[in-house]
N, C-alpha and C positions, 0 to 999 in steps of 0.2 A: 670719415672719408679715407681712403687709400691713395697712394700714388701709383698710378697705372705704368706697368711695364710694357704692355702691349699697346701699339698704336691702332685703337679701333677708329671707327668713322667719326665718333663723338669726339675723341681726342685729337684727331687730325683736324677737325672742324674748328676746335679751340687754338691749336696751334696756328691755323691759317688766320683766325680772327686776331689773334695777338700781332702776327705780323712781323716778328722779329727778323732781323738780317742774319741772325745766327741759328744754326742747326741745335735741335733740342738733343739733350744728352741724359743717359741713365748714370747718375752718379752716386757714390757710396755715402751712406749717412753714418758718420762717426761723432756722435755728441761730445762736445767739450765738456768736462767734468763740471765746469762753473757755468755752463749754458742753461738758459731757461727756456721752457717750450712756449712757442709763440712770440720769440723776440728775436728774429734771425738778424736784424740789423745790427743790434746791440752785440749779440753773441759774436758776430763776425769782425766787429770792431776790436773787441777784447783779444779774440784770437790772433788778429794781425798784430796788436800791440804786443803780445806775447811772444809769438813765433814768427813774425814777419809774414810775408806773402801779401795778397791782395784781396780786397773785397771785391766781389762780382755781383752786380745787380742783374735781375731777371726775374722769371715767373717759376714757381713751384706749382706742378700740376697735381690736382686732386680730383678723384672720382667718387661720387656718391651714387645714392639711389636714383636721383632725379636730375642732377646736374653734373657736368664737367667744369672745374673751375680752376682759373689760373691765378694765383695770389702772388702780388709782387713781394719779392723775396731777395735775401741775400745769402751767397754762400762764399767759402773760402777758397782761394787759389794759392796752392803752394808754389815754391820757386821754380818747380819745373812745369808749371802750368796745368796741374791736375785739380779739378774742382771736387771739393768734399762739403757736404751738409753737416755743420757742426752743431745743429739746433736739434734738441731731442724731440721725437714724436712717439709717445707711449704707445705700445702695441703695434707699431708699423714696422714692417719689414726694412732692412738695412739699405734700401735703395729709394732713390727719388728721381722722378722725371723732371728735368730742370731745362728751363729755355732761357739762355743768356740774353740780355737786352740791355743796352747801355743808353737808351732814350729816357729813361725815367730814373732819376736819382732821389733818393729819400731825403727831405731836408726838414723833417719834422711833422709835416702834413701827410695825411692819409692818402695813399694812392689806391685808386678803386680796383677790385677784382674783375676779371674777365669771365663771363659764364656762358656755356651753352646748354641747352636742354637734352636730356636723355629720355626717351620714352615718348609716348603719344598722349599722355593725359595734358589736355590744354591748361590746367591749372598751374602747370610747371611755369608757364609764362608769367603768371601773376607772382609765383614765388621768385623768379628771377627779378622782376620789377620791384618787389619789396626789398630784396636783397640790395638791389641797385640804389633804392632809396636810403637805406642804411648807410651804404657807402658814401652817398652825396652829403648826408648829414655829418659823417665822421670828418669831412673836410673842414668843418667849422669847429672842430675840437683842438685842444691843445694837450701835449703829452706832459703830464705831471711827473712821472718818473718812469722806470723801465717797465711797469706792469699796468699803468693807469693813465686814462685821458680824462679831460674835464671838458663839460659842455657849459655854457650859460643856461639858466633855468628853462627858458623857454624851448631852445634847441634840445635839451636833455629830456623834457617831456615828450616832445614830438619823436625823438629817437626810440625812447621807451614804448611809445604807441606802435611804431612800425616794427619794433623788434618783437612785440606781443603778437601783432598780426602774422609776422613771418613764422614764428614758432607754432602758432595755431594752425596755420595752412599747411605746414610740413607734417604735422600730426594728422590733420584730416586726410592728406593725400596718403599717409601710410596706412590709415584705416580704411582706404578705398573710396574716399570722397572724390567726387567729380562735380562738373558745374551744375548738374541737374539734380544731384542728391542734397537731402535737407543740410542745411549750413551747420558748421561746428558750433555755432552760438546757441543751438537748440530752438531756433525760432520757428521751425517747421517749414520756413522758405526755403527754396533751393539756393544753394551758394551764389548762383548767377543773379538771384534777385534779393540777396541780402548783403553779405560782407563783399561779395564780388561786384555788386552793382556801383557804378560811379567810382570805382577805385582809382582810375586813371586822372580823373579831375580832381578829386581830392588830394592826390599826391601833387599834382601841378599846383594847386592852391598852397599847399604846405610849403613846397619848394619856393614859391614867390614869398610867403611869409617870412621863412626862415632866412632867405637872402636879405630881406629888408631889416630884419632884427639884427644880423650879424653885419650890415654895411656901415 
């Protein structure tokens, strides 16, 4: 995924769905030498401890082939109020579309991403639902260190199941798969009558069971 600079209809839809009271900004990406990819909260905490300034929460906006996505994120604010992304993004240009938002503070528990569809393939809706299911499951994880999270065995198995479904569906769509074409599992049934059938009810059952196990 890339961070869009142009505010397209899909990007604006995401901005509206996030609903922050603050305006979006295009900010500079200047990775701190000690920063790790995918670890914005910790990176900014270390930057503030070293150079002063403030941690600002909000949403990093990413644009892919099928979805536009807002990732809960932290950036660094210097003493003059300028925002900078200090987290590295290999292969990405030096700018980030960022939406400041102080309603959600990271306190060790995963904060779900926000997603909107791009394109007219109805399977994108299933892809978003599967991604949201993964977000739901991550809320029952605990952070072990800067790079790893931990699930109990039951929740971890459920997470791995949905992660595989999500990966398979993304590849299927990239290869031109649609609701009526043969399912990616090679069953010869259309996706809508195979892995796409009863997906919503299966997720609801798993949500209920995971909640019970973790209560």
